C-alpha angles and dihedrals in degrees: 000000000000119000121241087248093064107095114180093168124062104232091210093053095056122210116349115229123176114237092239089058090059090060096036094247096302116148103188132050120230117253128010122348114263118236115233090240097043109126117235125200130179113243110244125222096029115135105238129195103206091200090063093062134063118245090253092056089051091049091052090051090050091052091048097056083102121038107279131174122238090246093054091050091053091048094046092049093041090227131132115269092242091057093048090049091055092047089051091047089055091051092046090054089056092046091239096128137045119219120210109191120203119255110262113242091241091064095048117103116264113261092229090057091051092050090051090051091050091048091049091050091050091053091058 
């Protein structure tokens, strides 16, 4: 029988839960993969039943009241990126978040074209 002096749990840390337990052992998020710099915002005006979501989902929604990147969410929650992507996938399925993906470099305007536009504007 362990003595009262044996403490295997840090009282200040609270309960210890493995990250995979938070997402019920899932390893992939539903839908497309989220980019690290994708901006996430909570959808406003949606009727939300807090009892239908896990505390981690509610925390993600709280963080996303203002536009926040996927990387920032993972850092703020101190959770692995894979876990955060699965939590975000859950919220996306329920239409509780909006995802704004970065513009791929191939779709950005060419720097030379922008310089020519600036030069043309200066000549006016």
